Residue frames as qw, qx, qy, qz and C-alpha x, y, z in Angstrom:
[[0.034, -0.888, -0.457, 0.029, 0.01, -0.03, 0.05],
 [0.393, 0.531, -0.036, 0.750, 1.34, 3.45, -0.94],
 [0.388, -0.492, -0.457, 0.631, 2.19, 5.49, 2.18],
 [0.073, 0.759, 0.322, 0.562, 0.51, 8.96, 2.17],
 [0.137, 0.277, -0.387, 0.869, 1.36, 11.96, 4.39],
 [0.221, -0.505, -0.773, 0.314, -0.89, 12.13, 7.60],
 [0.001, -0.793, -0.267, 0.548, -1.12, 15.84, 7.23],
 [0.546, 0.673, 0.295, 0.402, -1.39, 17.82, 4.07],
 [0.407, -0.723, 0.029, 0.558, 1.42, 20.60, 4.16],
 [0.551, 0.786, 0.030, 0.277, 2.88, 23.20, 2.09],
 [0.492, -0.806, 0.253, 0.212, 5.92, 23.62, 4.51],
 [0.330, 0.759, -0.550, -0.110, 9.30, 23.86, 3.04],
 [0.949, 0.065, -0.308, 0.036, 11.01, 20.53, 2.46],
 [0.656, -0.704, 0.228, 0.147, 13.53, 19.67, 5.36],
 [0.270, 0.756, -0.591, -0.079, 17.04, 19.63, 4.57],
 [0.983, -0.104, -0.152, 0.027, 18.61, 16.07, 4.45],
 [0.007, 0.770, -0.593, 0.237, 21.60, 15.63, 6.53],
 [0.861, -0.041, -0.505, 0.044, 23.27, 12.67, 8.29],
 [0.433, -0.748, 0.395, -0.312, 24.71, 11.76, 11.60],
 [0.816, 0.244, -0.512, 0.106, 27.51, 9.36, 12.45],
 [0.788, -0.594, 0.060, 0.149, 29.47, 7.73, 15.30],
 [0.162, 0.880, -0.441, -0.070, 33.07, 8.89, 15.27],
 [0.932, -0.058, 0.313, 0.174, 35.05, 5.83, 13.83],
 [0.377, -0.402, 0.480, 0.683, 38.27, 5.73, 11.78],
 [0.345, 0.318, 0.735, 0.489, 35.98, 5.49, 8.66],
 [0.089, 0.801, 0.512, -0.299, 33.68, 8.42, 9.49],
 [0.034, -0.645, 0.219, 0.731, 35.72, 11.25, 7.76],
 [0.043, -0.067, 0.800, 0.595, 35.45, 9.24, 4.40],
 [0.061, 0.525, 0.847, 0.060, 31.84, 8.61, 4.99],
 [0.050, 0.796, 0.301, -0.522, 31.16, 12.32, 5.52],
 [0.012, -0.467, 0.496, 0.732, 33.07, 12.97, 2.27],
 [0.057, 0.250, 0.910, 0.326, 30.78, 10.51, 0.56],
 [0.041, 0.698, 0.649, -0.301, 27.77, 12.27, 2.03],
 [0.038, 0.650, -0.122, -0.749, 28.98, 15.55, 0.60],
 [0.026, -0.141, 0.789, 0.598, 29.20, 13.89, -2.85],
 [0.018, -0.388, -0.913, -0.126, 25.84, 12.65, -2.48],
 [0.123, -0.554, -0.350, -0.745, 24.30, 15.99, -1.64],
 [0.486, -0.633, -0.564, 0.212, 23.67, 15.89, 2.11],
 [0.033, -0.916, -0.060, -0.394, 23.53, 19.26, 3.72],
 [0.243, -0.745, 0.475, -0.400, 25.21, 18.63, 6.97],
 [0.751, 0.030, -0.640, 0.160, 27.09, 15.86, 8.93],
 [0.483, -0.723, 0.259, -0.421, 26.73, 15.57, 12.57],
 [0.604, 0.252, -0.717, 0.239, 29.09, 13.41, 14.68],
 [0.702, -0.644, -0.283, -0.110, 28.20, 11.93, 18.10],
 [0.031, -0.689, 0.544, -0.478, 30.15, 12.71, 21.24],
 [0.940, -0.257, -0.012, -0.224, 30.53, 9.10, 22.57],
 [0.160, 0.728, -0.652, 0.141, 34.13, 8.63, 23.92],
 [0.579, -0.276, 0.732, -0.228, 33.33, 5.40, 25.88],
 [0.808, 0.347, 0.452, -0.150, 32.09, 3.84, 22.69],
 [0.712, 0.598, 0.172, 0.325, 33.98, 5.42, 19.70],
 [0.594, 0.083, -0.032, 0.799, 36.70, 8.00, 19.00],
 [0.123, -0.473, -0.262, 0.832, 36.96, 11.73, 19.53],
 [0.357, 0.779, 0.505, -0.105, 34.37, 13.85, 18.04],
 [0.054, 0.919, -0.130, -0.368, 36.59, 16.94, 17.33],
 [0.341, -0.418, 0.708, 0.455, 39.44, 14.96, 15.85],
 [0.457, 0.381, 0.788, 0.158, 36.75, 13.21, 13.50],
 [0.283, 0.889, 0.333, -0.136, 35.25, 16.52, 12.51],
 [0.128, -0.793, 0.393, 0.448, 38.73, 18.07, 11.86],
 [0.365, -0.146, 0.808, 0.438, 39.65, 15.21, 9.44],
 [0.386, 0.634, 0.667, 0.061, 36.24, 15.45, 7.79],
 [0.125, 0.928, 0.075, -0.342, 36.83, 19.22, 7.21],
 [0.202, -0.593, 0.603, 0.494, 40.09, 18.45, 5.52],
 [0.319, 0.089, 0.894, 0.300, 38.28, 16.05, 3.17],
 [0.204, 0.719, 0.661, 0.058, 35.30, 18.22, 2.26],
 [0.207, 0.100, 0.114, 0.966, 34.53, 21.80, 1.06],
 [0.274, -0.324, -0.323, -0.846, 30.83, 22.22, 1.36],
 [0.613, -0.435, -0.642, -0.150, 28.96, 20.07, 3.66],
 [0.366, -0.727, 0.213, -0.541, 28.08, 21.55, 7.17],
 [0.642, 0.038, -0.714, 0.276, 29.78, 19.97, 10.14],
 [0.413, -0.605, 0.212, -0.647, 29.01, 19.81, 13.84],
 [0.088, 0.100, -0.930, 0.341, 29.13, 17.75, 17.06],
 [0.600, -0.213, -0.281, -0.718, 25.74, 16.16, 17.54],
 [0.124, -0.915, -0.017, -0.383, 25.77, 16.44, 20.47],
 [0.307, 0.442, -0.605, 0.587, 28.56, 17.55, 22.85],
 [0.684, -0.538, -0.489, 0.058, 28.21, 16.33, 26.51],
 [0.031, -0.910, 0.178, -0.374, 29.29, 19.29, 28.81],
 [0.713, -0.649, 0.263, -0.028, 30.78, 17.30, 31.68],
 [0.917, 0.119, 0.141, 0.353, 33.36, 15.56, 29.35],
 [0.606, 0.339, 0.037, 0.719, 35.28, 18.80, 28.72],
 [0.236, -0.541, -0.255, 0.766, 36.35, 22.11, 30.39],
 [0.414, 0.836, 0.328, -0.145, 34.53, 24.98, 28.61],
 [0.002, 0.817, -0.379, -0.435, 37.86, 26.40, 27.57],
 [0.366, -0.154, 0.856, 0.331, 38.66, 23.11, 25.73],
 [0.437, 0.605, 0.665, 0.027, 35.32, 23.29, 23.93],
 [0.202, 0.924, 0.071, -0.316, 35.84, 26.83, 23.04],
 [0.146, -0.613, 0.643, 0.436, 39.33, 26.21, 21.57],
 [0.402, 0.073, 0.873, 0.267, 38.01, 23.21, 19.67],
 [0.370, 0.776, 0.500, -0.100, 35.23, 25.26, 18.17],
 [0.016, -0.875, 0.231, 0.425, 37.73, 27.94, 17.25],
 [0.300, -0.341, 0.790, 0.412, 39.99, 25.37, 15.51],
 [0.401, 0.372, 0.815, 0.189, 37.03, 23.93, 13.45],
 [0.253, 0.891, 0.236, -0.295, 35.79, 27.31, 12.62],
 [0.063, -0.742, 0.469, 0.476, 39.19, 27.97, 11.19],
 [0.324, -0.132, 0.879, 0.324, 39.33, 24.66, 9.31],
 [0.139, 0.447, 0.809, 0.355, 35.74, 24.95, 7.91],
 [0.017, 0.178, 0.181, -0.967, 34.75, 28.53, 7.96],
 [0.496, 0.095, -0.156, -0.849, 31.00, 29.11, 7.76],
 [0.603, 0.043, -0.742, -0.292, 30.34, 25.39, 8.03],
 [0.286, 0.015, -0.836, 0.469, 30.18, 24.80, 11.75],
 [0.565, -0.512, -0.115, -0.637, 27.13, 24.43, 14.07],
 [0.144, 0.264, -0.845, 0.441, 27.55, 23.15, 17.58],
 [0.720, -0.380, -0.417, -0.405, 25.04, 20.72, 19.23],
 [0.055, 0.332, -0.733, 0.592, 24.87, 20.22, 22.94],
 [0.681, -0.356, -0.480, -0.423, 22.84, 17.92, 25.18],
 [0.549, -0.644, 0.336, -0.414, 22.41, 16.74, 28.70],
 [0.047, 0.455, -0.889, 0.026, 23.84, 13.36, 27.95],
 [0.923, 0.014, -0.016, -0.385, 22.30, 10.04, 26.92],
 [0.958, 0.182, -0.151, 0.161, 24.78, 7.72, 25.52],
 [0.379, 0.658, -0.375, 0.532, 27.74, 9.88, 26.26],
 [0.285, -0.527, 0.536, -0.594, 27.00, 9.64, 29.95],
 [0.882, -0.183, 0.148, -0.408, 24.89, 6.47, 30.40],
 [0.876, 0.328, -0.341, 0.098, 27.54, 4.40, 28.79],
 [0.359, 0.376, -0.602, 0.606, 29.79, 5.36, 31.78],
 [0.439, -0.424, -0.756, 0.236, 27.15, 4.69, 34.33],
 [0.050, -0.244, -0.263, 0.932, 26.12, 8.42, 34.77],
 [0.254, 0.734, 0.620, -0.112, 22.66, 9.94, 34.51],
 [0.321, 0.712, 0.285, 0.555, 21.92, 12.99, 32.32],
 [0.263, -0.012, -0.276, 0.924, 23.10, 16.44, 33.53],
 [0.076, 0.711, 0.540, -0.444, 20.67, 18.96, 35.05],
 [0.398, 0.764, 0.373, 0.344, 19.43, 21.42, 32.42],
 [0.189, -0.978, 0.016, 0.084, 20.66, 24.30, 34.50],
 [0.550, -0.528, 0.467, 0.448, 24.26, 23.01, 34.10],
 [0.591, 0.396, 0.558, 0.428, 23.78, 22.49, 30.37],
 [0.185, 0.918, 0.251, 0.246, 22.66, 26.13, 29.91],
 [0.362, -0.881, 0.209, 0.222, 25.36, 27.52, 32.12],
 [0.650, -0.234, 0.525, 0.498, 28.05, 25.63, 30.23],
 [0.490, 0.592, 0.458, 0.447, 26.80, 26.81, 26.75],
 [0.091, -0.987, -0.122, -0.060, 26.61, 30.41, 28.14],
 [0.515, -0.717, 0.334, 0.332, 30.23, 30.11, 29.38],
 [0.635, 0.002, 0.544, 0.548, 31.53, 28.80, 26.13],
 [0.310, 0.822, 0.372, 0.300, 29.68, 31.53, 24.16],
 [0.242, -0.969, 0.011, 0.039, 31.12, 34.13, 26.29],
 [0.603, -0.477, 0.440, 0.464, 34.62, 32.88, 25.88],
 [0.536, 0.354, 0.541, 0.544, 34.23, 32.79, 22.07],
 [0.129, 0.930, 0.292, 0.184, 33.04, 36.26, 22.35],
 [0.499, 0.429, -0.311, 0.686, 36.36, 37.22, 23.93],
 [0.474, -0.738, 0.042, -0.478, 34.89, 37.91, 27.40],
 [0.036, 0.342, -0.788, 0.511, 36.46, 37.24, 30.77],
 [0.769, -0.311, -0.342, -0.442, 34.68, 34.31, 32.49],
 [0.362, -0.537, 0.656, -0.389, 34.92, 32.78, 35.92],
 [0.890, 0.038, -0.420, -0.173, 35.54, 29.05, 35.71],
 [0.830, -0.229, -0.420, 0.287, 36.47, 27.06, 38.74],
 [0.421, -0.844, -0.166, 0.288, 36.81, 30.18, 40.86],
 [0.449, -0.402, 0.295, 0.741, 39.32, 31.83, 38.51],
 [0.378, 0.752, -0.032, -0.539, 39.14, 34.39, 35.74],
 [0.647, 0.045, 0.679, 0.345, 39.43, 32.76, 32.30],
 [0.411, 0.758, -0.082, -0.500, 39.90, 34.22, 28.76],
 [0.857, 0.387, 0.209, 0.268, 40.80, 32.90, 25.33],
 [0.338, -0.797, 0.242, 0.438, 44.44, 34.28, 25.17],
 [0.749, 0.282, 0.453, 0.392, 45.12, 33.18, 21.66],
 [0.175, -0.565, 0.221, 0.776, 47.25, 35.64, 19.84],
 [0.612, 0.630, -0.120, -0.463, 46.63, 36.79, 16.25],
 [0.455, 0.517, -0.702, -0.181, 47.49, 33.80, 14.01],
 [0.043, -0.169, 0.941, -0.291, 46.81, 31.18, 16.77],
 [0.199, 0.448, 0.850, -0.191, 43.08, 31.22, 16.32],
 [0.117, 0.649, 0.482, 0.576, 40.32, 33.11, 14.48],
 [0.003, 0.235, -0.261, 0.936, 39.84, 36.64, 15.99],
 [0.050, -0.522, -0.768, 0.366, 37.23, 36.91, 18.68],
 [0.681, -0.032, 0.539, -0.496, 34.23, 37.15, 18.55],
 [0.110, 0.107, -0.926, -0.346, 33.75, 33.71, 17.02],
 [0.585, 0.151, 0.289, -0.743, 30.01, 33.42, 16.31],
 [0.188, 0.015, -0.928, -0.321, 28.63, 29.92, 15.47],
 [0.670, -0.283, -0.229, -0.646, 25.02, 28.63, 15.64],
 [0.156, -0.216, 0.873, -0.409, 23.93, 26.37, 18.45],
 [0.683, -0.144, -0.462, -0.547, 21.50, 23.55, 18.65],
 [0.339, -0.320, 0.703, -0.537, 20.26, 21.91, 21.84],
 [0.428, -0.089, -0.870, -0.228, 19.07, 18.24, 22.07],
 [0.429, -0.238, 0.302, -0.818, 15.86, 18.29, 23.88],
 [0.259, -0.099, -0.960, -0.036, 13.82, 15.62, 25.56],
 [0.195, -0.672, -0.701, 0.142, 10.98, 17.57, 27.14],
 [0.046, -0.952, -0.261, -0.152, 9.80, 21.01, 28.33],
 [0.502, -0.771, 0.126, 0.371, 12.99, 21.84, 30.40],
 [0.582, -0.111, 0.455, 0.664, 15.27, 21.34, 27.41],
 [0.249, 0.691, 0.483, 0.477, 12.89, 23.33, 25.11],
 [0.261, -0.949, -0.164, 0.063, 12.95, 26.10, 27.66],
 [0.581, -0.527, 0.285, 0.551, 16.79, 26.15, 27.74],
 [0.482, 0.189, 0.537, 0.666, 16.98, 26.31, 23.88],
 [0.051, 0.871, 0.439, 0.215, 14.40, 29.08, 23.86],
 [0.356, -0.894, 0.049, 0.266, 16.39, 31.20, 26.36],
 [0.551, -0.373, 0.454, 0.593, 19.61, 30.57, 24.30],
 [0.452, 0.681, -0.153, -0.556, 17.96, 31.39, 21.04],
 [0.166, -0.359, 0.868, 0.301, 19.23, 27.97, 19.68],
 [0.670, 0.131, -0.498, -0.535, 17.85, 25.50, 17.40],
 [0.652, -0.333, 0.577, -0.363, 16.86, 22.10, 18.61],
 [0.290, 0.191, -0.919, -0.189, 17.45, 18.34, 18.05],
 [0.693, -0.114, 0.436, -0.562, 14.59, 15.86, 18.67],
 [0.106, -0.247, 0.946, 0.180, 14.69, 12.11, 18.18],
 [0.052, 0.341, 0.926, 0.155, 10.99, 11.29, 17.83],
 [0.251, 0.128, 0.059, -0.958, 8.80, 14.16, 16.88],
 [0.184, 0.342, 0.921, 0.017, 5.16, 13.14, 16.60],
 [0.022, -0.535, -0.527, -0.660, 2.15, 14.60, 14.68],
 [0.400, -0.838, -0.357, -0.095, 0.81, 17.53, 16.61],
 [0.628, -0.397, -0.108, 0.661, 4.21, 18.62, 17.86],
 [0.192, 0.960, 0.110, 0.171, 4.88, 22.36, 17.68],
 [0.671, -0.216, -0.001, 0.709, 8.39, 23.94, 17.54],
 [0.201, 0.885, 0.169, 0.384, 7.27, 27.60, 16.62],
 [0.280, -0.952, 0.120, -0.035, 9.83, 30.17, 17.47],
 [0.684, -0.479, 0.436, 0.337, 12.97, 28.13, 16.95],
 [0.208, 0.665, -0.496, -0.517, 15.47, 29.01, 14.24],
 [0.548, 0.299, -0.710, -0.326, 15.61, 25.24, 13.23],
 [0.779, -0.244, 0.439, -0.374, 14.45, 21.74, 14.21],
 [0.307, 0.458, -0.818, -0.161, 16.56, 18.72, 13.50],
 [0.909, -0.161, 0.170, -0.345, 14.93, 15.26, 13.68],
 [0.100, -0.517, 0.849, 0.041, 17.49, 12.58, 14.35],
 [0.881, 0.133, 0.083, -0.446, 16.20, 9.46, 12.49],
 [0.227, -0.342, 0.893, 0.183, 17.31, 5.88, 11.75],
 [0.785, 0.338, 0.367, -0.367, 15.89, 3.23, 9.46],
 [0.348, -0.168, 0.770, 0.508, 16.43, 1.61, 6.15],
 [0.549, 0.413, -0.219, -0.693, 15.18, 1.94, 2.53],
 [0.675, -0.062, 0.724, -0.128, 13.76, -1.35, 1.70],
 [0.086, 0.178, -0.755, -0.625, 13.97, -3.33, -1.43],
 [0.696, -0.053, -0.217, -0.682, 10.54, -4.49, -2.86],
 [0.906, -0.110, -0.385, -0.136, 9.35, -7.49, -0.79],
 [0.457, 0.366, -0.647, 0.488, 12.25, -7.27, 1.54],
 [0.648, -0.557, -0.516, 0.058, 11.50, -8.60, 5.12],
 [0.235, -0.901, 0.155, -0.330, 12.12, -6.44, 8.17],
 [0.727, -0.577, 0.373, -0.007, 14.32, -9.12, 9.77],
 [0.838, 0.459, -0.099, 0.278, 16.90, -9.81, 6.99],
 [0.706, -0.310, -0.085, 0.631, 20.49, -9.42, 7.98],
 [0.346, 0.340, 0.191, 0.853, 20.82, -6.27, 5.93],
 [0.279, -0.737, -0.262, -0.557, 17.79, -4.53, 7.44],
 [0.775, -0.547, -0.268, 0.166, 18.85, -5.69, 10.89],
 [0.623, -0.164, -0.039, 0.764, 22.31, -4.26, 10.62],
 [0.158, 0.449, 0.265, 0.838, 20.94, -0.99, 8.98],
 [0.343, -0.577, -0.159, -0.724, 18.12, -0.24, 11.06],
 [0.734, -0.353, -0.572, 0.098, 18.47, -2.56, 14.23],
 [0.431, -0.065, -0.397, 0.808, 20.72, -0.30, 16.24],
 [0.179, -0.251, -0.050, -0.950, 18.24, 2.47, 15.91],
 [0.707, -0.430, -0.405, -0.389, 15.47, 0.19, 17.31],
 [0.716, -0.159, -0.557, 0.391, 17.68, -1.16, 20.05],
 [0.159, 0.249, -0.270, 0.916, 18.14, 2.39, 21.33],
 [0.541, -0.474, -0.182, -0.670, 14.51, 2.36, 22.42],
 [0.864, -0.299, -0.399, 0.063, 15.29, -0.61, 24.76],
 [0.525, 0.110, -0.332, 0.776, 18.43, 1.15, 26.04],
 [0.111, -0.404, 0.034, -0.907, 16.56, 4.29, 26.80],
 [0.702, -0.455, -0.283, -0.470, 13.74, 2.48, 28.55],
 [0.813, -0.220, -0.433, 0.323, 16.12, 0.61, 30.63],
 [0.359, 0.205, -0.270, 0.870, 17.87, 3.83, 31.66],
 [0.391, -0.470, -0.097, -0.786, 14.51, 5.40, 32.72],
 [0.157, 0.043, -0.897, 0.410, 14.02, 2.46, 35.03],
 [0.465, 0.012, 0.254, -0.848, 10.30, 2.93, 35.06],
 [0.532, 0.099, 0.831, -0.125, 9.43, -0.52, 33.71],
 [0.572, 0.623, 0.014, -0.533, 8.40, 0.76, 30.34],
 [0.070, 0.441, -0.825, -0.346, 10.91, -1.64, 28.61],
 [0.368, 0.153, 0.908, -0.128, 8.29, -4.37, 29.11],
 [0.505, 0.633, 0.280, -0.516, 5.98, -2.46, 26.79],
 [0.304, 0.620, -0.564, -0.452, 8.32, -3.06, 23.82],
 [0.939, 0.143, -0.249, -0.189, 8.19, -6.30, 21.83],
 [0.841, 0.061, -0.427, 0.326, 10.20, -8.89, 23.77],
 [0.035, -0.767, 0.276, -0.579, 10.78, -6.29, 26.35],
 [0.800, -0.537, 0.167, -0.211, 10.35, -8.79, 29.19],
 [0.944, 0.084, 0.002, 0.318, 13.09, -10.93, 27.74],
 [0.371, 0.692, -0.186, 0.591, 15.30, -7.87, 27.44],
 [0.447, -0.727, 0.231, -0.467, 14.69, -7.12, 31.09],
 [0.928, -0.342, 0.149, 0.006, 15.54, -10.69, 32.22],
 [0.807, 0.340, -0.092, 0.474, 18.80, -10.73, 30.05],
 [0.136, 0.712, -0.272, 0.633, 19.89, -7.47, 31.69],
 [0.670, -0.627, 0.217, -0.333, 18.98, -8.69, 35.24],
 [0.979, -0.048, -0.042, 0.193, 21.41, -11.60, 34.65],
 [0.504, 0.483, -0.255, 0.669, 24.43, -9.08, 34.55],
 [0.456, -0.410, -0.453, 0.647, 25.84, -7.72, 37.92],
 [0.009, 0.903, 0.391, -0.178, 24.35, -4.39, 38.63],
 [0.271, -0.775, 0.200, 0.534, 27.52, -2.48, 38.48],
 [0.301, -0.166, 0.704, 0.621, 28.28, -3.72, 34.91],
 [0.433, 0.592, 0.671, -0.106, 24.75, -3.43, 33.39],
 [0.271, 0.879, 0.002, -0.392, 25.32, -0.10, 31.67],
 [0.154, -0.526, 0.723, 0.421, 28.45, -1.49, 30.01],
 [0.352, 0.160, 0.908, 0.163, 26.49, -4.46, 28.60],
 [0.317, 0.740, 0.518, -0.290, 23.41, -2.38, 27.58],
 [0.185, 0.903, -0.056, -0.384, 25.29, 0.32, 25.73],
 [0.468, -0.335, 0.672, 0.466, 27.88, -1.74, 24.07],
 [0.273, 0.204, 0.739, 0.581, 27.59, -1.11, 20.24],
 [0.145, 0.701, 0.465, -0.522, 25.00, 1.57, 20.90],
 [0.422, 0.805, 0.054, -0.413, 23.82, 3.15, 17.53],
 [0.196, 0.640, -0.641, -0.377, 26.34, 1.23, 15.47],
 [0.445, 0.123, -0.873, -0.160, 25.69, -2.57, 15.95],
 [0.797, -0.405, -0.204, -0.398, 23.62, -5.03, 17.89],
 [0.110, -0.539, 0.765, -0.335, 25.16, -6.19, 21.05],
 [0.168, -0.044, -0.985, 0.012, 24.54, -9.74, 22.47],
 [0.200, 0.374, 0.672, -0.608, 21.43, -8.61, 24.33],
 [0.408, 0.476, -0.105, -0.772, 20.02, -6.70, 21.34],
 [0.307, 0.291, -0.801, -0.423, 20.47, -9.65, 19.06],
 [0.075, -0.181, -0.966, 0.170, 18.40, -11.98, 21.29],
 [0.170, 0.513, 0.538, -0.647, 15.51, -9.40, 21.43],
 [0.321, 0.508, -0.179, -0.779, 15.07, -7.82, 18.09],
 [0.432, 0.273, 0.838, 0.192, 12.77, -9.65, 15.59],
 [0.090, 0.423, 0.586, 0.686, 10.47, -8.56, 12.77],
 [0.237, -0.818, -0.504, -0.141, 7.92, -7.18, 15.13],
 [0.502, -0.620, -0.095, 0.596, 10.42, -5.19, 17.06],
 [0.397, -0.061, 0.367, 0.839, 11.70, -3.74, 13.85],
 [0.051, 0.711, 0.588, 0.382, 8.36, -2.22, 13.15],
 [0.326, -0.853, -0.270, 0.307, 9.32, 0.29, 15.65],
 [0.551, -0.001, 0.240, 0.800, 11.89, 1.78, 13.36],
 [0.096, 0.647, 0.223, -0.723, 11.38, 5.46, 12.92],
 [0.436, 0.656, -0.238, -0.568, 11.95, 5.52, 9.19],
 [0.378, -0.064, 0.895, 0.230, 11.59, 2.08, 7.47],
 [0.542, 0.617, 0.248, -0.514, 10.14, 2.38, 4.15],
 [0.724, 0.380, 0.417, 0.397, 10.30, 1.66, 0.38],
 [0.387, -0.046, 0.213, 0.896, 12.17, 4.21, -1.74],
 [0.077, -0.466, -0.463, -0.750, 9.03, 5.68, -3.30],
 [0.441, -0.750, -0.493, -0.013, 7.41, 6.15, 0.18],
 [0.538, -0.247, -0.272, 0.759, 10.25, 8.39, 1.56],
 [0.085, 0.307, 0.183, 0.930, 9.06, 11.60, 0.06],
 [0.511, -0.613, -0.414, -0.437, 5.68, 11.29, 1.83],
 [0.708, -0.450, -0.381, 0.389, 7.47, 10.51, 5.17],
 [0.355, 0.047, -0.063, 0.932, 9.63, 13.69, 4.65],
 [0.216, -0.532, -0.310, -0.758, 6.42, 15.70, 4.02],
 [0.639, -0.621, -0.452, -0.042, 5.01, 14.42, 7.44],
 [0.599, -0.253, -0.225, 0.725, 8.21, 15.81, 9.15],
 [0.099, 0.251, 0.128, 0.954, 7.84, 19.18, 7.40],
 [0.431, -0.605, -0.441, -0.504, 4.21, 19.30, 8.76],
 [0.711, -0.568, -0.327, 0.252, 5.60, 18.82, 12.31],
 [0.114, -0.986, 0.119, 0.004, 7.90, 21.85, 11.84],
 [0.780, -0.308, 0.318, 0.442, 11.09, 19.83, 11.22],
 [0.321, 0.895, -0.189, -0.247, 13.54, 21.75, 9.09],
 [0.288, 0.603, -0.740, -0.074, 16.24, 19.14, 8.89],
 [0.973, -0.165, 0.033, -0.155, 16.23, 15.37, 8.91],
 [0.013, -0.698, 0.716, -0.020, 19.54, 13.89, 10.13],
 [0.947, 0.078, -0.236, -0.202, 19.70, 10.26, 8.90],
 [0.447, -0.624, 0.635, -0.085, 21.83, 7.92, 11.00],
 [0.743, 0.403, -0.502, -0.182, 23.37, 5.30, 8.55],
 [0.577, -0.480, 0.644, -0.143, 24.41, 1.92, 10.06],
 [0.879, 0.116, 0.455, 0.084, 25.58, -1.46, 8.89],
 [0.579, 0.193, 0.380, 0.695, 26.99, -0.99, 5.38],
 [0.040, -0.710, -0.221, 0.667, 27.07, 2.86, 5.78],
 [0.004, 0.281, -0.485, -0.828, 27.99, 3.88, 2.13],
 [0.065, -0.305, -0.873, -0.374, 25.05, 1.68, 0.92],
 [0.132, -0.679, -0.671, 0.266, 22.61, 3.23, 3.43],
 [0.086, -0.579, -0.012, 0.810, 23.70, 6.71, 2.60],
 [0.034, 0.104, -0.654, -0.749, 23.36, 6.15, -1.12],
 [0.102, -0.463, -0.869, -0.143, 19.79, 4.61, -0.72],
 [0.134, -0.699, -0.472, 0.521, 18.60, 7.38, 1.58],
 [0.047, -0.500, 0.196, 0.842, 19.98, 10.17, -0.64],
 [0.058, -0.043, -0.727, -0.683, 18.47, 8.67, -3.89],
 [0.126, -0.538, -0.832, -0.036, 15.08, 8.13, -2.32],
 [0.198, -0.738, -0.397, 0.507, 15.07, 11.56, -0.78],
 [0.315, -0.044, 0.363, 0.876, 16.17, 13.49, -3.81],
 [0.332, 0.485, 0.203, -0.783, 14.00, 16.26, -4.94]]
């Protein structure tokens, strides 16, 4: 059956972007994304799972000339504000006009190390501190006056002005983004969502473009879209509210996790997060579970799905390719082309 948009819309078509875990191959994948016409490449800040976000972005900047670049999203507690300000300055120098900075309270980046998300007040304060440093102001950090002391030729002249984007999960995050005048990331916008007043709205999505008649549990589809489904189980486990049992095979997921010593559960749950299926995921995900994929469709259905996102106020769709990443990028770009 042909998919049709749930809402008729004349909204502008969202930009098509992509998002990656920082692995050794990611700079080459971002270069491919540029050749395929993607507008921006976001890179996760997941040091317990993959490599460094800023090194990855710098290497990508050297291999590209057009595509936008940015961390999606930085986790404040991982870096001193001056370290982040200096990294932003460096990438702004390497890719002038192409940088946008995403920041969040921390899901994978903190949960994979056994930590909860940061208070939103801490996120807001961190962003403001980095912004003031980039503006060339004196800022008090750790009870001492701090300033970017870079001389001419050592960094771009201050002020260094870059756009910001906040990963939100509810009203507190939305309020912080509004006060900062920032755009937002959202992982699962739903019909009826409203993001009026924000400069931009990025929907982070995963899924697979299916071949005609292709089943949802084939090895290719599981590798391409499975990690994006598994994140639903990981997030429900971290909430600790029992909602994981509402997911297909959720009770089995809970039993498998309960077999692991409490102090090590976060290590087992988040292993392979958003890149591959770990041992627990592989025992839980099946065709029924894969129906929870955010963006699983035939190639000719993708334009209608994109129209639905536009109706919700989304201005950018950031596709998270997994499995055979070049193949996933090429399929999504071809299906989503104007």
